[in-house]
N, C-alpha and C positions, 0 to 999 in steps of 0.2 A: 473233506474228500474221501469218501469211503469206496468208491468204485475204483480201486487201484488195480492196475494190470498185474498179471503174474510176474513175480520176480522184482516188483517195484522197490522193495527194501534195498536192493543193491544198486538201483538206478533205474532210469526211465528210457525206453526207446523213443527216439525222436518221432517215430511214426505215431506212438501212442500219445505223445504230447500234442501233436498237430490234430489228431483225431478228436481229442477231448477239448482243447483250447481253441482250434480253428487255425486258420492262416494257411498260406500255400507252402507246401513242403517242396524243397529243392534238394537234390542229392540223395544220399544213402539213408533211408528211413529207419534201418536197423542199427544205426549208431546208438550206443547207450550213453547217457550222460547221468552224472551223479550229484551235480551241484550247479548253482549259478555263480559265475564269477565276472568280474570286470573284464573289459577288453584287453587291457594291458597285463592283467594277472592271469588270465585264462590259460588252460593248457589241455592236454588229452583228458577226456571224460567230463569237460566242463561245457557249459552253454553260456554265451554272453549275448549281450543285446546292445544295439545302437539306436538311439532315440531320434536323433536328428540327422537328416540327409546331409546337412552341411559339414558334418564330422565324419564323412565316409572315409577320409584318409586314415582314420584310426584303425580301419578294418585291416590295413596292410601289415600291421605289427601284431595282430592277435594270432595265437596259437590254438584258439578254441576249437572243439570238435563240431560245434554247432553255433550259429549266430542267428539272433533274431533282428531283423531289419525292416525299415519302413518300406512301403510300396515305392517301386521305382529304382530299387537298387539291385535288382535281379541279376544284373550283368557284372556286379562287383563282388559276388560271393562264390564264384566258380571255384576258388582255391580252397574253400572249406569243405569238409567231408559231407556236411549237411547244412541246411539253412531254412529258416521259416520267415516268410514275408507276410507282414501284417500292417494294417493301417496305423496301429498304435503300439509300437513295441515296449513302451513304458508300462502301459496297462497289462500287456501280455506278460512282461517280467513279473509284475506284482502277483498275477494269478499263478504263474508257475512257481515263484518263490513260496507262496502259500502251500501249494502242493508238496514241495520238498521239505518245508517245515513240518507238515503233517506226517511225512514219512519218517522223519528223524525223531519225532517226539515219542516218548515212552511213558505215557501217564500211568500212575498207579492203579491198582484194580479198584473198582467201585467199592464203596464202604466208608466207615467211619473210623478214623485212627484211634487207637486205645487212649490217647492222651487228650483227645478233643472233648469238649464238654457240650453236650447236646441235650436241650431241655426236652423232657418226655412229651410235652404238649406241642412240640414243633413238628413239622412234616418234612422228612428228608426222602426224596425219591431213591428207589433202590439202585439206580445207575448213577447217582451222584457220588462225588468224592469229597470227603471232609478230612483235611490233612491235619497234622500234628498241632495240638494246642489251640486249635480253632474253637471259638464259642459261638453256639447257636441258641438264641434265647427263645422264650415261650412264644408260640404262635407264629414263629417264622416258617417260611416255605422255601425249600431248596428244589429246584425243578430237575427234570431228567437230564442226566449227563452234565449238569453243573459241577464246578469244581472250586471249592472254598480252600484256598491255600493256607499254609501254616501260619498260625497266629492271628488269623482274621477274626473280626468280630462282626456278628450279624445280630441287629437288635430284634426286640419283640415285635412281631407282626410284619416284619420286613419280608419282601419277596425277591428271590433271586430266580430269574427265568431259566429255561431249558438251555443247556449248553453254554451258559455264561460262566466266565472264569475270573475269579478273584485271585489275583497274585498274593504272595505272602504279605501280611501286615496291612491288609485293607480294613477300612471300618465303614459298615453300612448300618446306620443308626435306625432307631424304630420307625416302623411303618413306611419306610422308604421302599421304592419298587424298582427293580431292574428287569427289562425285557429279555428275550432271548438272544444267545450268541453275542453278548457283550463281553468286553475285556476291560478289567479295571487293574491298573498297575500298582505296584506296592507303594504304601504310604498315603494313597487316596483316602479322603474323608468324605462321605456322602451322608448329608443330613444333619450336620452341626447347625447349631442355633444360627439364624441370621443376626446380623448387627443392628438390633433395634432397641432403641432407648428413648424415653421421653425425659424432660427436664422438670425437676420439682422447683418450688419457689427459691431455693437456694442455688439452683443450677446444677444440682447433682443428677446423675444419670439414674433413671428408674427402668429396669428392664421390662421389655414387653415380651411375654411368652410367645415362642414361635410354634404355632400349632399346626401349620401346614406340613406338607410332605416333599420330598424329591421324587418325581416320576420320570423314569428314564426309559426311552423306547428301545426297540430291537436294533442289534448290530452297532451298538455305540462303543467307542473305545475312550477310555479316560486314562490320561497320563499320570506318572508317578507324582506323588505330593500335590495333586490337584484337589481342591476343596469346592464342594457344591453345597451351599447352604439350604435348609429347609425354608418353606415359605413361612411368612408371619401369620397370614390367614389362608390365602390361596397357596397352591402348590407351585414349587419351582419345577419346571418342565423342560426335559431335554428330548428333542425329536428323534425319529429313527435315523439311523446311520450317521449320527453326528460324530466327529473326531475331535477330541480335546487333548492337547499336549500337556507336557509336564508343567508344574507350578502356575497353574491357571486358577484365579478365583472367580467362582460364579457366585453372586449374592443372592439373597432371599427374593423370591418371586420372579426370578429372571426366567424369560422363555426363549429358547433357541430352537429354530425351525430345522426340519429334516435336512440331513446331509450337509450341514454347515461344518466348516473346519475352523478350529480356533488353535493358534500357534501358541508356543511357550510364553509364560510370564504376562498373559493378558489379565487385566482386571475388569470385571463387568459389575457395575453397581446395580443396587437393588431395583427390581421392577423394569429393567430394560428389557426390550422385546427385540430379538434378532431374527431375521427371516430365514428362509430355507435357501440352500445352496450358496451361502455366503462363505467368504474367506477372510478371517480376521488375522492380520499379520502379527508377528511376535512383538510383545511389549506394548500393545495397544491398550489405552485406557478408554473405557466407555462409561459415560455418566449415566445416572439412574433416571428412570421414568422417560426414557426416549425410545423411539422406534428406528429400526434399521430394515429396509425393504428387502425383499428377495434379490439374490444375484448381485449382492454388493461385495466388492473387494476394498478392504481397508488396509493401506500400506503399513508396515511395521513402524512402531514407535509413535504412531499418530494418536492424537487426543480427539475423541468424539465427544463433542459437548452439545450437539444438537442433532435432532432427528434426520435421517437420510431417507428420503421418500422415493428416490428413483434409483434403478439399477446403474451400476458403473464402478469405476475405480476411483478410490478417494485416498488422498495422501495429505496428512497435516504435520509431518515431521520436519523440523527446521534443519536444513543441511549441515553436515559437519563443515567447520572452517577453522582457520587459525584463530587463536584466542583474540588477537588484535582485531581482526575483521569482524568476529562475532561481536565483541563489545561495541564496536562502532555501529554495526547494523542493529543491535538491540537498542541502542541509544536512539537511532533514527526511528524504530518502531514505537517508542514511547511518544514521539512527536508526530506520529502519523495523522492523527485527527486534525491537528492544526495545519499540517502541510496540505491535507485534503481541502480544508476550508480556503486556504490561500489559492489553490489552483482553481477552485470554483469561482472565486472573486476575479481572477484574472480571465478565465473563460467567459464570465459575464461581461466583463469590460471589453473583450475583443468581439463579442457578438452583439453588443449594443448597437442600435442604429445610429449612424453618424449623421450629423447635421450638415445640410448642403450649405455652400457659402451664402446664398441668397436668404437663407432662413436665420442668419445670424442677426441679433438685435442691433 
């Protein structure tokens, strides 16, 4: 957000917010707000938001100077100095919070820190920032406005796109590519070897060299301590706008479509293909070599063991129960096939044609 109004470092006028982000402005547009706060914690100088009309009663307790509310609540915000009415307050909040974050950030000046190690045959854009103790290897490219945090490692021939930020202690190994405006949080490892082994005659593992890359699109965010393995032969690919949470494992040759979100502690096995605009809930396990269609939601802690061909919401988690009930239900599940066969036999008996009295021998 570079087009900041005058004086924005001290806060933003509500009028300027509405002009930039849209929405219908009610009340005093000259009110200045300096941060986003929750409804119950907001006070003078704060802006708060209400995402659901059904929670309109929460407005009565708020002391915010400005509230962002959904369409249809115009008559319930007259007590506030200012209000913005918009169809999607949560999305509005996200964009406003980004704006405030940009105002508060004080990035260091472009350049290379004296303690960083930058190979002379790498290419670092003049506007990039290379922080303390970072290592940039031969042939790597760091784009305009990119920021490589303290202690990061960028391997040979890797590409870090324009305005992409690597937080401290990220690892991007050789030949991997990140697009523009990506965010990679601390501890993430991009481009480690995939888990590929053959078995010899005695059953010992024989390592298969992983010669593919990791190719990541634009506007991708990767959470802390997440690992994305390079492909065995082909590339592991992450589409534009994908959001990956902390502690996610993406195995070799996985394909993730544009704007899919993957919550924390998900494990995606090798060569799985996930469509665009999907949401994968926390703790989900996805088996290898299967396909998930676009616009699929998988509920948390589910196990995806077969391909999902149609959009929709899928859940495979076993509900929490008392230990006694759980063990009884688990015992029943072990006999489910036999129970199914018995039910079919009973149905066949009930549906069999009955002999009339005259047809008796």
